[in-house]
C-alpha positions as a printed NumPy array, in Angstrom:
array([[ 18.482,  23.881, -43.232],
       [ 18.198,  21.761, -39.563],
       [ 16.599,  17.858, -40.607],
       [ 17.279,  17.071, -37.181],
       [ 13.798,  17.992, -35.084],
       [ 14.3  ,  17.952, -31.015],
       [ 12.097,  15.837, -29.513],
       [  9.227,  16.713, -27.122],
       [  9.306,  17.261, -23.53 ],
       [  6.659,  15.459, -21.532],
       [  4.499,  18.655, -20.677],
       [  4.643,  19.984, -24.345],
       [  3.467,  16.36 , -25.158],
       [  0.784,  16.71 , -22.759],
       [ -0.111,  20.011, -23.823],
       [ -0.296,  19.279, -27.414],
       [ -3.056,  15.868, -26.818],
       [ -5.13 ,  18.216, -24.1  ],
       [ -5.474,  21.15 , -27.212],
       [ -6.964,  18.295, -29.138],
       [ -9.848,  17.913, -26.811],
       [ -9.297,  21.341, -25.021],
       [ -9.455,  24.088, -27.432],
       [ -8.362,  27.118, -24.798],
       [ -4.486,  26.656, -24.465],
       [ -5.072,  28.88 , -21.4  ],
       [ -6.903,  25.479, -19.403],
       [ -4.583,  23.164, -21.05 ],
       [ -1.699,  24.905, -19.653],
       [ -3.414,  24.848, -16.216],
       [ -3.818,  21.115, -15.993],
       [ -0.112,  21.058, -16.477],
       [  0.777,  22.921, -13.979],
       [ -1.428,  21.405, -11.797],
       [ -0.088,  18.137, -12.379],
       [  2.975,  19.272, -11.804],
       [  2.173,  20.079,  -8.456],
       [  0.325,  17.007,  -8.074],
       [  3.682,  15.279,  -8.807],
       [  6.07 ,  16.891,  -6.786],
       [  4.052,  16.465,  -3.863],
       [  3.931,  12.52 ,  -4.755],
       [  7.394,  12.406,  -5.254],
       [  8.46 ,  14.475,  -1.575],
       [  5.974,  12.428,  -0.022],
       [  7.258,   8.874,  -1.267],
       [ 10.484,  10.353,  -0.233],
       [  9.498,  11.036,   3.072],
       [  7.779,   7.806,   3.661],
       [ 11.493,   6.201,   2.68 ],
       [ 13.61 ,   8.544,   4.717],
       [ 11.146,   7.535,   7.718],
       [ 10.901,   3.394,   6.771],
       [ 14.697,   3.045,   6.149],
       [ 16.845,   5.541,   7.014],
       [ 15.034,   6.089,  10.63 ],
       [ 14.777,   3.058,  11.57 ],
       [ 18.775,   2.567,  10.401],
       [ 19.883,   5.234,  12.269],
       [ 17.7  ,   3.528,  15.365],
       [ 19.586,  -0.008,  14.841],
       [ 22.725,   1.658,  14.814],
       [ 22.242,   3.471,  18.141],
       [ 21.214,   0.279,  19.756],
       [ 23.304,  -2.416,  18.136],
       [ 26.571,  -2.632,  20.64 ],
       [ 26.808,  -6.355,  21.807],
       [ 24.362,  -7.3  ,  18.693],
       [ 27.023,  -7.102,  16.033],
       [ 28.455,  -9.702,  13.867],
       [ 32.139,  -9.382,  13.261],
       [ 35.643, -10.903,  12.285],
       [ 37.499, -13.075,  15.639],
       [ 40.473, -13.614,  13.144],
       [ 40.735, -14.034,   9.456],
       [ 39.357, -17.656,   9.878],
       [ 36.617, -17.48 ,  12.418],
       [ 33.521, -15.041,  12.576],
       [ 30.983, -14.595,  15.141],
       [ 27.543, -14.82 ,  13.052],
       [ 24.027, -12.672,  14.776],
       [ 21.087, -12.336,  13.11 ],
       [ 19.469,  -8.811,  12.96 ],
       [ 18.436,  -8.555,  16.774],
       [ 15.677,  -6.183,  15.282],
       [ 13.662,  -6.961,  11.88 ],
       [ 12.241,  -4.402,  10.94 ],
       [ 15.073,  -2.925,   7.961],
       [ 15.476,  -6.011,   6.698],
       [ 11.711,  -6.668,   6.367],
       [ 11.103,  -3.428,   4.15 ],
       [ 15.23 ,  -3.898,   2.36 ],
       [ 16.098,  -7.558,   2.447],
       [ 19.437,  -6.611,   3.272],
       [ 20.608,  -6.778,   7.18 ],
       [ 21.38 ,  -3.338,   8.396],
       [ 24.633,  -4.912,   9.347],
       [ 26.174,  -5.1  ,   5.828],
       [ 25.394,  -1.184,   5.642],
       [ 27.588,  -0.714,   8.782],
       [ 30.064,  -2.94 ,   7.061],
       [ 30.11 ,  -0.722,   3.897],
       [ 30.447,   2.268,   6.097],
       [ 33.   ,   0.933,   8.485],
       [ 35.166,  -0.054,   5.121],
       [ 34.895,   3.732,   3.741],
       [ 35.547,   5.197,   7.154],
       [ 38.973,   2.878,   7.134],
       [ 39.648,   3.246,   3.796],
       [ 39.168,   7.533,   4.077],
       [ 40.867,   7.314,   7.781],
       [ 44.443,   5.413,   6.587],
       [ 44.867,   7.13 ,   3.382],
       [ 46.799,   9.903,   4.496],
       [ 48.705,   7.716,   6.998],
       [ 49.984,   5.819,   4.179],
       [ 50.06 ,   8.445,   1.753],
       [ 53.156,   9.957,   4.436],
       [ 54.794,   6.865,   4.87 ],
       [ 54.547,   6.909,   0.738],
       [ 53.308,   3.36 ,   1.293],
       [ 50.702,   2.935,  -1.47 ],
       [ 51.144,  -0.783,  -2.138],
       [ 50.755,  -1.899,   1.419],
       [ 48.001,   0.209,   1.829],
       [ 46.28 ,  -1.312,  -1.444],
       [ 46.738,  -4.277,  -0.17 ],
       [ 45.349,  -3.781,   3.612],
       [ 42.277,  -2.53 ,   1.831],
       [ 41.94 ,  -5.907,   0.171],
       [ 42.537,  -8.176,   3.005],
       [ 39.657,  -5.977,   5.022],
       [ 37.435,  -6.369,   1.806],
       [ 37.793,  -9.843,   1.311],
       [ 36.984, -10.374,   5.084],
       [ 33.851,  -7.771,   5.382],
       [ 32.726,  -9.762,   2.174],
       [ 33.04 , -13.448,   3.768],
       [ 31.232, -11.974,   6.732],
       [ 29.063, -10.219,   4.605],
       [ 27.874, -13.652,   2.751],
       [ 27.464, -15.317,   5.678],
       [ 25.394, -12.309,   8.061],
       [ 23.27 , -12.978,   4.379],
       [ 22.7  , -16.876,   5.177],
       [ 21.66 , -16.018,   8.268],
       [ 19.155, -13.663,   7.524],
       [ 17.581, -16.072,   5.24 ],
       [ 17.392, -18.676,   8.319]])
């Protein structure tokens, strides 16, 4: 004998609640189907708006940011510039430059992995990545400070 009962799914709970007020099961099922269609539509609209208002803005900024980007001059000196267009920052609270830095770190890691692997020098690879990560962390902090001014 199984003493454990599974939890009802959301639609099953709604169905049981509807049956208390509407004695026709087909009407209850129809209401749930319509609810699910509406939820899917709203979810799609939400994600489309997020795409349009965040991702598209980021890609536009990425295409046009040449010469407008903060960077590390050497390991001690940083050139910090605020975002030239604040639309992405106003929506997300994050500078698009920081997103670009993360992308750059991922790109560097993947591009040079094979090279260090062939040299069989993973210790140096790890040290190199940590060094770049530390430089970019400082740069990201300085960009964040600049954006808050």
